[in-house]
BATI-118450 format. One record per residue (C-alpha): residue number from 1; x, y, z; residue in one letter. Coordinates in Angstrom, 1 decimal. Layout:
REM residues N
<nr: NUM; xx: X; yy: Y; zz: Z; rest: a>
...
REM end
This chain:
REM residues 295
<nr: 1; xx: 34.5; yy: -14.2; zz: -10.9; rest: a>
<nr: 2; xx: 35.9; yy: -17.7; zz: -11.1; rest: i>
<nr: 3; xx: 33.0; yy: -20.2; zz: -11.9; rest: s>
<nr: 4; xx: 33.6; yy: -23.7; zz: -13.3; rest: r>
<nr: 5; xx: 37.2; yy: -22.8; zz: -14.2; rest: g>
<nr: 6; xx: 36.5; yy: -19.6; zz: -16.2; rest: s>
<nr: 7; xx: 37.0; yy: -15.9; zz: -15.9; rest: f>
<nr: 8; xx: 33.9; yy: -13.9; zz: -16.2; rest: q>
<nr: 9; xx: 31.4; yy: -11.0; zz: -15.1; rest: n>
<nr: 10; xx: 33.9; yy: -8.3; zz: -15.5; rest: s>
<nr: 11; xx: 32.0; yy: -4.9; zz: -15.6; rest: q>
<nr: 12; xx: 32.7; yy: -1.3; zz: -14.9; rest: a>
<nr: 13; xx: 30.3; yy: 1.5; zz: -13.9; rest: g>
<nr: 14; xx: 30.1; yy: 5.2; zz: -14.0; rest: l>
<nr: 15; xx: 27.9; yy: 7.6; zz: -11.9; rest: l>
<nr: 16; xx: 27.0; yy: 11.2; zz: -12.8; rest: f>
<nr: 17; xx: 25.3; yy: 13.4; zz: -10.3; rest: f>
<nr: 18; xx: 24.8; yy: 17.1; zz: -9.5; rest: g>
<nr: 19; xx: 22.6; yy: 20.1; zz: -8.8; rest: d>
<nr: 20; xx: 20.7; yy: 21.6; zz: -11.9; rest: i>
<nr: 21; xx: 19.1; yy: 24.4; zz: -9.6; rest: t>
<nr: 22; xx: 18.7; yy: 24.8; zz: -5.8; rest: p>
<nr: 23; xx: 15.8; yy: 22.1; zz: -5.2; rest: g>
<nr: 24; xx: 16.7; yy: 20.1; zz: -8.4; rest: m>
<nr: 25; xx: 19.3; yy: 17.6; zz: -9.0; rest: s>
<nr: 26; xx: 20.0; yy: 14.7; zz: -11.4; rest: y>
<nr: 27; xx: 21.9; yy: 11.2; zz: -11.5; rest: l>
<nr: 28; xx: 22.8; yy: 9.0; zz: -14.4; rest: t>
<nr: 29; xx: 24.4; yy: 5.6; zz: -13.9; rest: e>
<nr: 30; xx: 25.7; yy: 3.5; zz: -16.6; rest: v>
<nr: 31; xx: 27.3; yy: -0.1; zz: -16.6; rest: n>
<nr: 32; xx: 29.5; yy: -1.6; zz: -19.1; rest: l>
<nr: 33; xx: 28.7; yy: -5.4; zz: -19.4; rest: k>
<nr: 34; xx: 31.3; yy: -8.1; zz: -20.3; rest: p>
<nr: 35; xx: 29.3; yy: -8.6; zz: -23.6; rest: e>
<nr: 36; xx: 30.2; yy: -5.1; zz: -24.6; rest: g>
<nr: 37; xx: 26.6; yy: -3.4; zz: -24.0; rest: t>
<nr: 38; xx: 26.3; yy: -0.3; zz: -22.2; rest: l>
<nr: 39; xx: 23.2; yy: -0.4; zz: -19.8; rest: d>
<nr: 40; xx: 21.5; yy: 2.3; zz: -18.4; rest: l>
<nr: 41; xx: 21.0; yy: 1.5; zz: -14.5; rest: e>
<nr: 42; xx: 19.6; yy: 4.8; zz: -13.6; rest: q>
<nr: 43; xx: 18.8; yy: 8.2; zz: -14.9; rest: a>
<nr: 44; xx: 16.3; yy: 10.6; zz: -12.9; rest: w>
<nr: 45; xx: 15.8; yy: 14.1; zz: -11.9; rest: i>
<nr: 46; xx: 15.0; yy: 14.9; zz: -8.5; rest: s>
<nr: 47; xx: 12.8; yy: 17.7; zz: -7.0; rest: l>
<nr: 48; xx: 13.3; yy: 18.4; zz: -3.3; rest: g>
<nr: 49; xx: 16.7; yy: 17.7; zz: -1.9; rest: t>
<nr: 50; xx: 15.9; yy: 17.8; zz: 1.7; rest: t>
<nr: 51; xx: 16.6; yy: 14.8; zz: 3.7; rest: e>
<nr: 52; xx: 12.8; yy: 14.4; zz: 4.7; rest: k>
<nr: 53; xx: 11.4; yy: 14.3; zz: 1.2; rest: f>
<nr: 54; xx: 12.5; yy: 14.1; zz: -2.6; rest: s>
<nr: 55; xx: 10.6; yy: 13.2; zz: -5.9; rest: m>
<nr: 56; xx: 12.7; yy: 11.2; zz: -8.5; rest: k>
<nr: 57; xx: 11.4; yy: 11.0; zz: -12.1; rest: m>
<nr: 58; xx: 12.5; yy: 8.7; zz: -14.5; rest: g>
<nr: 59; xx: 14.8; yy: 5.2; zz: -14.1; rest: l>
<nr: 60; xx: 15.3; yy: 4.4; zz: -10.9; rest: y>
<nr: 61; xx: 16.4; yy: 1.7; zz: -8.5; rest: t>
<nr: 62; xx: 13.3; yy: -0.1; zz: -7.2; rest: v>
<nr: 63; xx: 13.2; yy: 0.2; zz: -3.4; rest: p>
<nr: 64; xx: 12.2; yy: -3.6; zz: -2.5; rest: f>
<nr: 65; xx: 14.6; yy: -4.5; zz: 0.3; rest: g>
<nr: 66; xx: 18.1; yy: -3.4; zz: 1.2; rest: r>
<nr: 67; xx: 20.3; yy: -5.8; zz: -1.0; rest: y>
<nr: 68; xx: 18.6; yy: -4.6; zz: -4.4; rest: n>
<nr: 69; xx: 19.9; yy: -0.8; zz: -3.4; rest: q>
<nr: 70; xx: 23.4; yy: -1.7; zz: -2.3; rest: s>
<nr: 71; xx: 24.1; yy: -4.4; zz: -4.7; rest: n>
<nr: 72; xx: 27.2; yy: -3.2; zz: -6.4; rest: r>
<nr: 73; xx: 30.4; yy: -5.1; zz: -6.0; rest: p>
<nr: 74; xx: 32.0; yy: -2.4; zz: -3.6; rest: h>
<nr: 75; xx: 28.8; yy: -2.6; zz: -1.7; rest: q>
<nr: 76; xx: 28.3; yy: -6.2; zz: -0.8; rest: t>
<nr: 77; xx: 29.9; yy: -8.9; zz: 1.1; rest: i>
<nr: 78; xx: 28.7; yy: -11.6; zz: -1.1; rest: l>
<nr: 79; xx: 29.8; yy: -12.2; zz: -4.7; rest: i>
<nr: 80; xx: 26.9; yy: -14.3; zz: -5.7; rest: n>
<nr: 81; xx: 23.4; yy: -12.6; zz: -4.9; rest: p>
<nr: 82; xx: 21.3; yy: -14.6; zz: -2.3; rest: p>
<nr: 83; xx: 18.8; yy: -17.1; zz: -3.7; rest: l>
<nr: 84; xx: 15.7; yy: -15.2; zz: -3.0; rest: n>
<nr: 85; xx: 17.2; yy: -12.0; zz: -4.4; rest: v>
<nr: 86; xx: 18.3; yy: -14.0; zz: -7.4; rest: e>
<nr: 87; xx: 15.2; yy: -15.8; zz: -8.3; rest: r>
<nr: 88; xx: 12.3; yy: -13.6; zz: -7.0; rest: m>
<nr: 89; xx: 12.7; yy: -10.6; zz: -8.8; rest: y>
<nr: 90; xx: 15.2; yy: -9.0; zz: -11.4; rest: p>
<nr: 91; xx: 18.7; yy: -8.4; zz: -10.7; rest: s>
<nr: 92; xx: 19.4; yy: -4.7; zz: -10.3; rest: l>
<nr: 93; xx: 15.7; yy: -4.2; zz: -10.4; rest: w>
<nr: 94; xx: 14.9; yy: -0.8; zz: -11.8; rest: k>
<nr: 95; xx: 11.8; yy: 0.9; zz: -13.2; rest: d>
<nr: 96; xx: 10.5; yy: 3.9; zz: -14.9; rest: v>
<nr: 97; xx: 8.2; yy: 6.3; zz: -13.3; rest: g>
<nr: 98; xx: 8.0; yy: 8.4; zz: -10.0; rest: i>
<nr: 99; xx: 9.6; yy: 7.6; zz: -6.7; rest: l>
<nr: 100; xx: 9.0; yy: 9.4; zz: -3.6; rest: l>
<nr: 101; xx: 11.5; yy: 9.0; zz: -0.5; rest: e>
<nr: 102; xx: 12.6; yy: 10.7; zz: 2.7; rest: g>
<nr: 103; xx: 14.2; yy: 10.2; zz: 6.0; rest: r>
<nr: 104; xx: 13.6; yy: 11.1; zz: 9.4; rest: t>
<nr: 105; xx: 15.9; yy: 10.4; zz: 12.8; rest: r>
<nr: 106; xx: 13.5; yy: 7.5; zz: 13.2; rest: r>
<nr: 107; xx: 11.8; yy: 6.3; zz: 10.0; rest: f>
<nr: 108; xx: 12.6; yy: 6.2; zz: 6.4; rest: f>
<nr: 109; xx: 10.1; yy: 5.6; zz: 3.3; rest: y>
<nr: 110; xx: 9.9; yy: 5.2; zz: -0.2; rest: s>
<nr: 111; xx: 6.9; yy: 5.0; zz: -2.5; rest: a>
<nr: 112; xx: 6.8; yy: 4.4; zz: -6.3; rest: f>
<nr: 113; xx: 4.7; yy: 4.2; zz: -9.3; rest: l>
<nr: 114; xx: 6.1; yy: 2.7; zz: -12.5; rest: g>
<nr: 115; xx: 5.7; yy: 0.3; zz: -15.4; rest: n>
<nr: 116; xx: 6.0; yy: -2.8; zz: -13.1; rest: g>
<nr: 117; xx: 7.1; yy: -6.1; zz: -13.8; rest: l>
<nr: 118; xx: 6.1; yy: -8.2; zz: -17.1; rest: s>
<nr: 119; xx: 5.5; yy: -12.2; zz: -17.4; rest: e>
<nr: 120; xx: 8.2; yy: -14.3; zz: -18.2; rest: d>
<nr: 121; xx: 9.8; yy: -17.8; zz: -17.8; rest: e>
<nr: 122; xx: 10.4; yy: -16.9; zz: -13.9; rest: s>
<nr: 123; xx: 10.0; yy: -14.0; zz: -11.8; rest: l>
<nr: 124; xx: 13.7; yy: -13.0; zz: -12.3; rest: a>
<nr: 125; xx: 12.9; yy: -12.3; zz: -16.0; rest: g>
<nr: 126; xx: 10.4; yy: -9.8; zz: -15.5; rest: g>
<nr: 127; xx: 12.4; yy: -6.5; zz: -16.0; rest: q>
<nr: 128; xx: 10.8; yy: -4.1; zz: -18.6; rest: q>
<nr: 129; xx: 11.0; yy: -0.6; zz: -19.3; rest: f>
<nr: 130; xx: 8.0; yy: -0.3; zz: -21.6; rest: k>
<nr: 131; xx: 4.7; yy: -1.3; zz: -19.9; rest: d>
<nr: 132; xx: 3.1; yy: -4.5; zz: -21.3; rest: n>
<nr: 133; xx: -0.2; yy: -3.6; zz: -20.1; rest: n>
<nr: 134; xx: -2.8; yy: -0.9; zz: -18.7; rest: k>
<nr: 135; xx: -2.1; yy: -1.6; zz: -14.9; rest: d>
<nr: 136; xx: 0.9; yy: 0.1; zz: -13.2; rest: k>
<nr: 137; xx: 3.2; yy: -1.4; zz: -10.9; rest: g>
<nr: 138; xx: 3.2; yy: 0.1; zz: -7.3; rest: m>
<nr: 139; xx: 4.9; yy: -0.3; zz: -4.1; rest: g>
<nr: 140; xx: 7.3; yy: 0.9; zz: -1.4; rest: g>
<nr: 141; xx: 9.5; yy: 0.4; zz: 1.5; rest: r>
<nr: 142; xx: 8.9; yy: 1.4; zz: 5.2; rest: l>
<nr: 143; xx: 11.7; yy: 1.4; zz: 8.0; rest: g>
<nr: 144; xx: 12.2; yy: 2.0; zz: 11.2; rest: l>
<nr: 145; xx: 15.7; yy: 3.0; zz: 12.9; rest: v>
<nr: 146; xx: 15.4; yy: 1.3; zz: 16.5; rest: l>
<nr: 147; xx: 19.0; yy: 2.4; zz: 17.5; rest: s>
<nr: 148; xx: 22.3; yy: 3.6; zz: 15.8; rest: q>
<nr: 149; xx: 23.1; yy: 0.9; zz: 13.5; rest: g>
<nr: 150; xx: 19.9; yy: -1.1; zz: 13.7; rest: f>
<nr: 151; xx: 17.5; yy: -0.7; zz: 11.2; rest: e>
<nr: 152; xx: 14.2; yy: -3.0; zz: 10.0; rest: m>
<nr: 153; xx: 11.9; yy: -2.5; zz: 7.1; rest: a>
<nr: 154; xx: 9.0; yy: -3.6; zz: 5.2; rest: f>
<nr: 155; xx: 8.8; yy: -3.8; zz: 1.4; rest: s>
<nr: 156; xx: 5.7; yy: -4.4; zz: -1.0; rest: y>
<nr: 157; xx: 4.8; yy: -4.4; zz: -4.5; rest: y>
<nr: 158; xx: 1.8; yy: -5.0; zz: -6.6; rest: r>
<nr: 159; xx: 0.8; yy: -5.1; zz: -10.1; rest: g>
<nr: 160; xx: -1.0; yy: -7.0; zz: -13.1; rest: k>
<nr: 161; xx: 1.9; yy: -8.8; zz: -14.9; rest: y>
<nr: 162; xx: 0.5; yy: -10.4; zz: -17.8; rest: d>
<nr: 163; xx: -0.3; yy: -8.7; zz: -21.4; rest: n>
<nr: 164; xx: -4.0; yy: -9.4; zz: -20.8; rest: d>
<nr: 165; xx: -4.1; yy: -7.1; zz: -17.7; rest: n>
<nr: 166; xx: -5.8; yy: -9.7; zz: -15.7; rest: s>
<nr: 167; xx: -3.5; yy: -11.4; zz: -13.2; rest: r>
<nr: 168; xx: -1.8; yy: -10.1; zz: -10.1; rest: d>
<nr: 169; xx: 1.5; yy: -10.3; zz: -8.9; rest: l>
<nr: 170; xx: 2.6; yy: -9.2; zz: -5.5; rest: s>
<nr: 171; xx: 5.7; yy: -9.4; zz: -3.4; rest: l>
<nr: 172; xx: 6.4; yy: -8.6; zz: 0.3; rest: q>
<nr: 173; xx: 9.5; yy: -8.3; zz: 2.2; rest: g>
<nr: 174; xx: 11.0; yy: -7.7; zz: 5.6; rest: i>
<nr: 175; xx: 15.0; yy: -7.0; zz: 5.8; rest: d>
<nr: 176; xx: 17.1; yy: -6.4; zz: 9.1; rest: l>
<nr: 177; xx: 20.3; yy: -4.7; zz: 9.3; rest: f>
<nr: 178; xx: 22.4; yy: -4.7; zz: 12.5; rest: w>
<nr: 179; xx: 26.2; yy: -3.4; zz: 12.8; rest: y>
<nr: 180; xx: 27.3; yy: -3.2; zz: 16.5; rest: l>
<nr: 181; xx: 31.1; yy: -3.2; zz: 17.6; rest: e>
<nr: 182; xx: 32.4; yy: -5.0; zz: 14.5; rest: g>
<nr: 183; xx: 29.6; yy: -7.5; zz: 14.0; rest: i>
<nr: 184; xx: 27.3; yy: -7.2; zz: 11.0; rest: l>
<nr: 185; xx: 23.9; yy: -9.1; zz: 10.7; rest: v>
<nr: 186; xx: 22.2; yy: -8.7; zz: 7.3; rest: h>
<nr: 187; xx: 18.8; yy: -10.6; zz: 6.9; rest: s>
<nr: 188; xx: 15.8; yy: -10.5; zz: 4.1; rest: e>
<nr: 189; xx: 12.6; yy: -12.6; zz: 3.8; rest: y>
<nr: 190; xx: 11.0; yy: -12.4; zz: 0.4; rest: s>
<nr: 191; xx: 7.6; yy: -13.8; zz: -0.4; rest: r>
<nr: 192; xx: 5.4; yy: -13.6; zz: -3.8; rest: a>
<nr: 193; xx: 2.2; yy: -14.5; zz: -4.9; rest: r>
<nr: 194; xx: 1.1; yy: -14.6; zz: -8.4; rest: m>
<nr: 195; xx: -2.0; yy: -15.7; zz: -10.1; rest: e>
<nr: 196; xx: -1.8; yy: -18.1; zz: -12.8; rest: v>
<nr: 197; xx: -4.5; yy: -19.5; zz: -15.0; rest: p>
<nr: 198; xx: -6.8; yy: -21.2; zz: -12.5; rest: g>
<nr: 199; xx: -4.6; yy: -21.2; zz: -10.0; rest: d>
<nr: 200; xx: -2.6; yy: -19.2; zz: -7.3; rest: r>
<nr: 201; xx: 1.3; yy: -19.7; zz: -6.6; rest: e>
<nr: 202; xx: 3.5; yy: -19.0; zz: -4.1; rest: n>
<nr: 203; xx: 7.3; yy: -18.5; zz: -3.8; rest: v>
<nr: 204; xx: 9.3; yy: -17.7; zz: -0.6; rest: e>
<nr: 205; xx: 12.8; yy: -17.5; zz: 0.5; rest: g>
<nr: 206; xx: 15.3; yy: -15.7; zz: 2.7; rest: f>
<nr: 207; xx: 18.7; yy: -15.4; zz: 3.9; rest: f>
<nr: 208; xx: 20.7; yy: -14.4; zz: 6.9; rest: v>
<nr: 209; xx: 24.5; yy: -13.2; zz: 6.7; rest: q>
<nr: 210; xx: 26.6; yy: -12.7; zz: 9.5; rest: v>
<nr: 211; xx: 30.1; yy: -11.1; zz: 9.1; rest: a>
<nr: 212; xx: 33.0; yy: -9.7; zz: 11.6; rest: v>
<nr: 213; xx: 35.3; yy: -6.8; zz: 11.2; rest: d>
<nr: 214; xx: 38.8; yy: -8.4; zz: 11.6; rest: w>
<nr: 215; xx: 41.2; yy: -5.4; zz: 10.9; rest: g>
<nr: 216; xx: 41.3; yy: -5.3; zz: 7.4; rest: q>
<nr: 217; xx: 39.7; yy: -8.8; zz: 6.7; rest: l>
<nr: 218; xx: 35.8; yy: -9.6; zz: 7.3; rest: r>
<nr: 219; xx: 35.0; yy: -13.2; zz: 7.3; rest: p>
<nr: 220; xx: 31.3; yy: -14.0; zz: 6.6; rest: m>
<nr: 221; xx: 28.9; yy: -17.0; zz: 6.6; rest: v>
<nr: 222; xx: 25.4; yy: -16.9; zz: 4.9; rest: c>
<nr: 223; xx: 22.5; yy: -19.3; zz: 4.9; rest: y>
<nr: 224; xx: 20.1; yy: -19.2; zz: 2.1; rest: q>
<nr: 225; xx: 16.9; yy: -20.9; zz: 1.4; rest: k>
<nr: 226; xx: 14.4; yy: -20.7; zz: -1.6; rest: l>
<nr: 227; xx: 11.1; yy: -22.4; zz: -2.2; rest: d>
<nr: 228; xx: 9.9; yy: -21.9; zz: -5.6; rest: y>
<nr: 229; xx: 6.8; yy: -23.9; zz: -7.0; rest: e>
<nr: 230; xx: 5.2; yy: -22.5; zz: -10.4; rest: d>
<nr: 231; xx: 3.4; yy: -25.2; zz: -12.4; rest: s>
<nr: 232; xx: 2.5; yy: -22.6; zz: -15.3; rest: f>
<nr: 233; xx: 6.0; yy: -21.1; zz: -15.9; rest: h>
<nr: 234; xx: 9.4; yy: -22.4; zz: -16.1; rest: g>
<nr: 235; xx: 11.5; yy: -23.5; zz: -19.2; rest: p>
<nr: 236; xx: 9.7; yy: -23.2; zz: -22.5; rest: g>
<nr: 237; xx: 7.1; yy: -20.6; zz: -21.4; rest: f>
<nr: 238; xx: 5.9; yy: -18.4; zz: -24.3; rest: i>
<nr: 239; xx: 2.6; yy: -17.0; zz: -23.4; rest: s>
<nr: 240; xx: -0.7; yy: -18.4; zz: -21.6; rest: p>
<nr: 241; xx: -1.6; yy: -20.2; zz: -24.6; rest: a>
<nr: 242; xx: 2.0; yy: -22.2; zz: -24.6; rest: d>
<nr: 243; xx: 2.9; yy: -22.9; zz: -20.9; rest: p>
<nr: 244; xx: 6.3; yy: -23.7; zz: -19.7; rest: g>
<nr: 245; xx: 7.5; yy: -26.7; zz: -17.8; rest: a>
<nr: 246; xx: 6.9; yy: -25.5; zz: -14.6; rest: g>
<nr: 247; xx: 9.4; yy: -24.5; zz: -11.7; rest: i>
<nr: 248; xx: 9.9; yy: -26.9; zz: -8.6; rest: f>
<nr: 249; xx: 12.9; yy: -25.6; zz: -6.7; rest: e>
<nr: 250; xx: 13.7; yy: -26.2; zz: -2.9; rest: r>
<nr: 251; xx: 16.9; yy: -24.9; zz: -2.8; rest: k>
<nr: 252; xx: 19.5; yy: -24.5; zz: 0.2; rest: r>
<nr: 253; xx: 22.9; yy: -22.7; zz: 0.3; rest: r>
<nr: 254; xx: 25.7; yy: -21.9; zz: 2.6; rest: w>
<nr: 255; xx: 28.0; yy: -19.3; zz: 1.7; rest: a>
<nr: 256; xx: 31.7; yy: -18.9; zz: 3.4; rest: f>
<nr: 257; xx: 34.1; yy: -16.3; zz: 2.3; rest: g>
<nr: 258; xx: 35.8; yy: -12.9; zz: 3.4; rest: f>
<nr: 259; xx: 36.4; yy: -9.6; zz: 2.1; rest: v>
<nr: 260; xx: 39.9; yy: -8.0; zz: 2.3; rest: y>
<nr: 261; xx: 40.2; yy: -4.3; zz: 2.2; rest: n>
<nr: 262; xx: 43.6; yy: -4.2; zz: 0.5; rest: a>
<nr: 263; xx: 43.8; yy: -0.6; zz: 0.0; rest: a>
<nr: 264; xx: 41.3; yy: 2.4; zz: -0.1; rest: q>
<nr: 265; xx: 38.2; yy: 1.5; zz: -2.0; rest: n>
<nr: 266; xx: 39.9; yy: -1.6; zz: -3.2; rest: l>
<nr: 267; xx: 38.3; yy: -4.9; zz: -2.1; rest: l>
<nr: 268; xx: 39.5; yy: -8.7; zz: -2.5; rest: l>
<nr: 269; xx: 36.4; yy: -11.1; zz: -2.2; rest: k>
<nr: 270; xx: 36.6; yy: -15.1; zz: -2.0; rest: l>
<nr: 271; xx: 33.2; yy: -17.0; zz: -1.5; rest: e>
<nr: 272; xx: 32.5; yy: -20.8; zz: -1.4; rest: y>
<nr: 273; xx: 29.2; yy: -21.9; zz: -2.0; rest: d>
<nr: 274; xx: 27.6; yy: -25.0; zz: -0.7; rest: l>
<nr: 275; xx: 24.5; yy: -25.7; zz: -2.7; rest: n>
<nr: 276; xx: 21.9; yy: -28.3; zz: -1.9; rest: r>
<nr: 277; xx: 18.4; yy: -29.0; zz: -3.4; rest: e>
<nr: 278; xx: 15.7; yy: -31.2; zz: -1.4; rest: v>
<nr: 279; xx: 15.1; yy: -34.4; zz: -3.0; rest: g>
<nr: 280; xx: 17.7; yy: -33.9; zz: -5.9; rest: i>
<nr: 281; xx: 21.5; yy: -34.7; zz: -6.0; rest: e>
<nr: 282; xx: 23.4; yy: -31.7; zz: -6.9; rest: l>
<nr: 283; xx: 27.2; yy: -31.3; zz: -7.9; rest: d>
<nr: 284; xx: 27.3; yy: -27.7; zz: -8.4; rest: d>
<nr: 285; xx: 29.3; yy: -26.1; zz: -5.5; rest: d>
<nr: 286; xx: 31.3; yy: -23.2; zz: -6.5; rest: s>
<nr: 287; xx: 34.4; yy: -21.2; zz: -5.8; rest: l>
<nr: 288; xx: 34.3; yy: -17.4; zz: -6.6; rest: s>
<nr: 289; xx: 37.0; yy: -14.8; zz: -6.4; rest: v>
<nr: 290; xx: 36.3; yy: -11.0; zz: -7.4; rest: q>
<nr: 291; xx: 38.1; yy: -7.6; zz: -7.2; rest: v>
<nr: 292; xx: 36.0; yy: -4.4; zz: -6.4; rest: a>
<nr: 293; xx: 37.4; yy: -0.9; zz: -7.0; rest: f>
<nr: 294; xx: 35.6; yy: 2.5; zz: -6.5; rest: s>
<nr: 295; xx: 36.7; yy: 5.9; zz: -6.8; rest: f>
REM end
């Protein structure tokens, strides 16, 4: 991507999967980051290979919303994640534990139990792999297939997120995906409620994205909104004894762009973001370009 005149965010990923025995399969996904680090994105063993039921054990992608499960560059139209996805939970949110999932003709479901999120400066920084308290994070996603190409789902998460195992964090989300005659509509709403000492804070946001298939070109427009108020965390947060400066954001974004299918599995993407914040004069509009290839 090009942002503020720089080339950045180059990365590569590898996916390994297969059957161990009949009824048992495995998947491992690794991602090479620009810093030269190799991150493990998924690593699980699945028992039950039927479409109606499977149980995964290990490191899995958290089934909260549709975007978090299909967020690789070759899977998305946007280059930059929507505001609520970017700020309300970790990017490429994953967890270690047990995941149950399945699908029928009309319904699909996921349920998970894992280490959960930890406390950090913001909700986006809560990714962890070793539990910071005695409580486990749990949740799931329940969806309905209304017709071919039209799905909607409800997502939920709950867990204690502080080291003292005393304060709750819950997230709720609704996502809608509709593809009909070359027109794609994807929308997600997210809401978070977290307990802080002596109070309870709320964060909410949504995005609505519309794209149109026009031969090899897919133009798109996306409106995004985020209201994030948290007087306890924010920059400088270390612990409950050392709270941060707080987070008070009311951001709005219009994203315009297109995806060009240059060749089989090769996508060229362009996105221009108009960023606004209520009551604050911003000068951080951005133009991003991305090349995505899968094989």
